[in-house]
C-alpha positions in Angstrom: 84.8 105.4 100.4 83.5 103.0 102.6 85.1 103.8 106.6 85.4 100.3 107.4 87.6 99.4 104.2 90.1 101.8 103.8 93.1 100.6 101.7 96.1 102.3 100.8 95.0 101.9 96.9 91.6 103.8 97.4 93.3 106.8 99.4 95.8 107.2 96.7 93.1 106.7 93.7 91.5 109.8 95.1 94.4 111.6 95.8 95.2 111.8 92.5 91.8 112.9 91.2 92.3 115.6 93.7 89.7 115.0 96.1 91.2 116.0 99.5 89.9 115.2 103.0 90.1 117.9 105.9 92.2 115.0 107.8 94.3 112.2 107.5 95.1 109.9 110.1 97.5 107.6 108.9 98.5 105.1 111.7 99.7 101.4 112.3 102.4 99.2 112.5 103.9 99.2 108.9 105.7 103.2 108.1 105.7 101.9 104.4 102.2 102.9 103.3 102.1 105.9 105.8 105.4 107.3 104.1 104.2 106.9 100.8 100.8 108.7 101.5 102.2 111.5 103.5 105.0 111.9 100.8 102.0 111.9 97.9 100.3 115.0 99.6 103.4 117.1 100.3 104.8 116.4 96.8 101.5 117.1 94.8 98.7 118.8 96.4 100.3 122.2 96.4 102.8 123.6 93.6 106.3 124.4 94.3 105.3 128.3 94.9 102.2 127.3 96.6 104.4 125.5 99.2 106.4 128.2 100.4 103.1 130.1 102.2 101.2 127.0 102.4 102.9 124.1 103.3 103.7 123.2 107.1 105.8 120.1 108.0 106.5 119.5 112.2 107.1 116.8 114.0 105.3 115.8 117.3 108.0 115.4 119.8 108.5 119.6 118.7 105.2 120.6 119.4 101.8 120.3 120.8 98.4 120.0 119.9 97.3 123.6 120.6 100.4 124.8 117.7 99.1 122.2 115.1 95.3 123.3 115.2 96.5 127.0 115.0 98.4 126.2 112.0 95.4 124.3 110.3 92.9 127.2 111.5 94.9 129.2 109.3 93.5 130.4 105.7 95.9 129.5 102.5 97.8 132.2 100.9 97.0 132.3 96.9 95.9 128.7 96.7 93.4 126.9 97.4 94.7 124.7 100.3 97.2 124.8 102.8 99.0 121.2 103.9 99.9 120.8 107.8 101.8 117.4 108.1 102.2 116.2 111.5 105.6 113.4 111.5 106.0 111.1 114.4 102.3 112.2 115.9 102.6 109.3 118.2 105.1 111.7 120.5 102.4 114.7 120.1 101.3 116.3 123.2 97.5 116.8 123.8 96.0 114.6 121.0 92.5 114.8 122.4 92.2 118.3 121.3 92.1 117.3 118.1 88.2 116.8 118.8 87.2 119.9 119.4 89.1 120.9 116.3 87.0 117.9 114.4 83.9 120.0 115.6 84.2 122.4 112.5 87.4 121.9 110.5 89.1 124.0 108.2 87.9 122.9 104.9 90.8 124.8 103.0 93.5 122.6 104.9 94.1 119.3 104.7 95.7 117.9 107.6 97.5 115.2 108.0 99.1 112.9 110.9 101.5 110.1 110.4 100.9 108.1 114.1 104.0 105.2 113.6 104.1 102.1 115.8 100.9 102.1 117.0 97.1 102.7 116.5 94.2 104.9 118.0 91.2 102.9 120.2 88.5 103.1 117.0 85.9 103.1 120.1 87.1 106.4 121.6 85.6 109.7 120.2 88.6 110.6 118.6 88.8 108.1 115.9 85.0 108.3 115.4 85.2 112.2 114.6 88.3 111.4 112.4 86.3 108.9 110.2 83.2 111.1 110.3 85.2 114.1 108.7 88.3 112.4 106.8 90.2 109.5 106.4 91.7 107.0 109.5 94.0 104.4 107.8 95.7 101.8 109.6 98.7 100.4 107.4 99.0 96.7 108.8 102.3 94.8 108.8 102.0 92.6 105.7 102.3 88.5 106.5 105.1 86.7 105.1 103.0 84.8 102.7 101.7 88.6 101.5 105.3 89.7 100.3 105.6 87.3 96.7 102.7 89.2 95.6 103.5 92.8 96.8 107.1 92.1 95.3 105.8 91.3 91.7 103.2 94.1 92.3 106.2 96.4 92.9 108.4 95.0 90.0 105.5 95.6 87.3 105.0 99.1 88.3 108.8 99.7 87.9 108.9 98.1 84.3 110.3 95.2 85.1 109.7 91.5 86.2 111.6 88.7 88.4 111.7 85.1 88.8 110.1 83.3 90.8 113.1 81.8 92.9 114.3 85.6 93.0 111.0 86.5 94.6 111.5 83.7 97.3 114.9 85.2 97.7 114.1 88.5 98.6 111.1 87.5 100.7 113.5 85.5 102.8 116.0 87.8 102.8 114.8 90.8 103.9 111.2 90.0 105.6 108.7 92.0 105.9 110.1 95.5 106.1 108.5 97.2 103.3 111.2 100.2 103.6 113.8 98.0 103.6 112.4 95.8 100.7 111.5 99.0 98.3 115.1 99.9 98.8 116.4 96.7 97.9 114.2 96.4 95.0 115.2 99.6 93.8 118.5 98.8 93.9 118.2 95.7 91.8 116.4 97.7 89.2 119.1 100.3 88.8 121.8 97.7 88.4 119.6 95.9 85.5 122.0 96.0 82.4 120.5 98.0 79.2 117.4 96.4 77.8 116.8 94.0 80.2 114.2 94.2 82.7 113.9 90.7 84.1 115.6 90.2 87.9 117.5 86.9 88.4 118.4 85.3 91.0 122.1 85.6 89.7 121.5 89.5 89.6 120.7 89.9 93.4 123.7 87.1 94.2 125.6 90.3 92.6 123.9 92.9 94.1 122.7 92.1 97.2 124.5 89.4 98.5 122.4 86.3 98.8 123.7 83.1 97.5 121.5 81.9 94.5 122.5 78.3 96.2 123.1 78.7 99.8 119.8 80.7 101.0 116.5 79.7 103.3 114.8 79.0 99.8 116.7 76.4 98.9 117.4 75.1 102.1 113.4 75.0 102.5 113.2 73.4 99.4 116.1 70.7 100.6 113.8 69.9 103.5 110.8 69.5 101.5 112.8 67.3 99.1 114.5 65.2 102.1 117.5 66.1 100.1 120.1 65.3 103.5 123.1 66.4 101.6 122.1 70.0 100.1 120.6 70.8 103.5 124.0 70.0 105.2 125.8 71.8 102.8 124.1 74.9 103.2 123.9 74.8 107.0 127.6 74.4 106.7 127.3 77.8 104.7 125.1 79.5 107.0 128.1 78.6 110.0 130.6 80.2 107.9 128.6 82.9 107.0 126.7 84.3 109.9 126.1 88.0 109.3 124.3 87.2 106.4 122.3 84.0 107.6 121.3 84.6 110.9 119.9 81.5 112.7 117.1 83.7 114.0 115.7 84.6 110.3 116.4 80.8 109.3 114.2 79.6 112.4 111.3 81.9 111.6 111.2 81.4 108.3 111.3 77.1 108.5 108.6 77.8 111.4 106.4 80.0 109.5 106.6 77.5 106.8 105.8 74.3 108.9 102.8 76.2 110.7 101.3 76.6 107.5 102.2 73.6 106.3 100.0 71.8 109.3 97.1 74.1 108.3 97.0 73.0 104.8 96.6 69.5 106.1 92.8 71.1 107.0 92.0 72.3 103.6 89.2 71.0 102.4 90.8 71.2 98.9 94.4 69.8 98.5 94.4 71.4 95.0 96.9 74.0 94.0 93.9 76.6 94.3 92.4 75.3 97.1 95.5 75.3 99.3 96.6 79.0 98.4 92.9 80.0 99.3 92.7 78.2 102.3 96.3 79.7 103.1 95.3 83.1 102.0 98.2 82.8 99.1 98.3 85.1 96.4 99.1 82.8 93.6 98.5 79.0 93.4 102.0 78.5 92.3 103.1 79.1 96.0 100.7 76.0 97.1 103.4 73.4 95.0 105.7 73.7 97.7 102.9 72.7 100.8 101.4 70.1 98.2 105.0 68.6 97.9 105.6 68.7 101.4 102.5 67.1 102.7 103.6 63.9 100.8 107.1 63.8 102.8 105.5 64.4 106.1 102.8 63.8 108.0 100.3 65.6 109.7 101.9 64.1 113.2 105.9 64.9 112.1 105.2 68.1 111.0 103.6 69.1 114.8 106.9 67.3 116.1 109.2 69.4 113.7 107.1 72.4 115.1 108.1 71.8 118.6 111.9 70.7 117.3 112.4 74.5 116.0 110.6 76.2 119.3 113.3 73.8 121.2 116.1 75.2 118.5 114.6 78.9 118.8 115.3 78.6 122.8 118.7 77.0 122.3 119.7 80.0 119.8 118.6 82.1 122.9 121.1 80.1 125.4 117.9 78.5 127.4 119.0 75.4 128.5 122.2 75.7 126.4 125.8 75.5 127.6 128.0 74.9 124.8 126.2 74.7 121.2 126.7 77.3 118.4 124.1 78.3 116.2 126.1 75.6 113.5 125.6 73.0 115.9 121.9 73.9 116.6 120.8 73.8 112.8 122.7 71.2 111.7 120.7 69.4 115.0 117.6 70.9 114.1 118.3 69.6 110.2 118.3 65.8 111.3 115.6 65.7 113.7 113.4 66.9 110.6 114.3 64.6 108.0 115.0 61.5 110.3 
């Protein structure tokens, strides 16, 4: 496996083929993939009987590196392997001592570190030793433009499909927290009527509480089409239902869209495929919104809109704003975008 391009899919493929390494150091901002890999190792490497004597799970804050190394040096009992998993490894004391263990790691031990919300410095000796002996995997947070592909792939693996509007509703409402997003998708799959496999906006509205008509996806669509009435109706609904429609989320999504729109003007090929490739979108159909928006907004206007969103974000945090509430701020932003 190429050490420069270690992916979740490649790791899981080797694990399923029962190809194991002495060490797996799983790190990064996105805990979802870290947990999936660690859970797969915990659930599948050993049988239930073997786990009693050969599987150890500890937490970084409750142990130290010396204790972990002592556990890793043990030989398995009546099993080919033993598994040692260190969760919350970012809190582990004496991590640099791992370099000494890696000079001659115990081949029958599968040692797993789950280091969340941070990464090792790849230039240091420890990272080099890990890559030499096993897997150093960085779980990166997905970008918003990657969420539709993740949602579609997840649903396909679970034997379901999902309408494109429903995909956007989920992505906009939940965001890039993959653990929460997968939890919401499981909820939808469980609530599917018998003999039905398709996730619809109506199903999301009933089970997650996102309105299929009044959401950030529809607000963005209204702004793209310059539908003044629809945009203001949505803003009014958001003001009346602030818990499910926080302005910070709306501003973040609008900022992301118009920032990408600004980039789209520089795409050498303005076709769906060209814009999708330039913006790093997984599907050409995702580029249609940007193509439509380019017909409605000039590059100069888009630059101004980005400034308006920044101003609205500051105002929502009380900067240069003595009295306007979130509803007032959003309505003013919509007026500036559309006029």
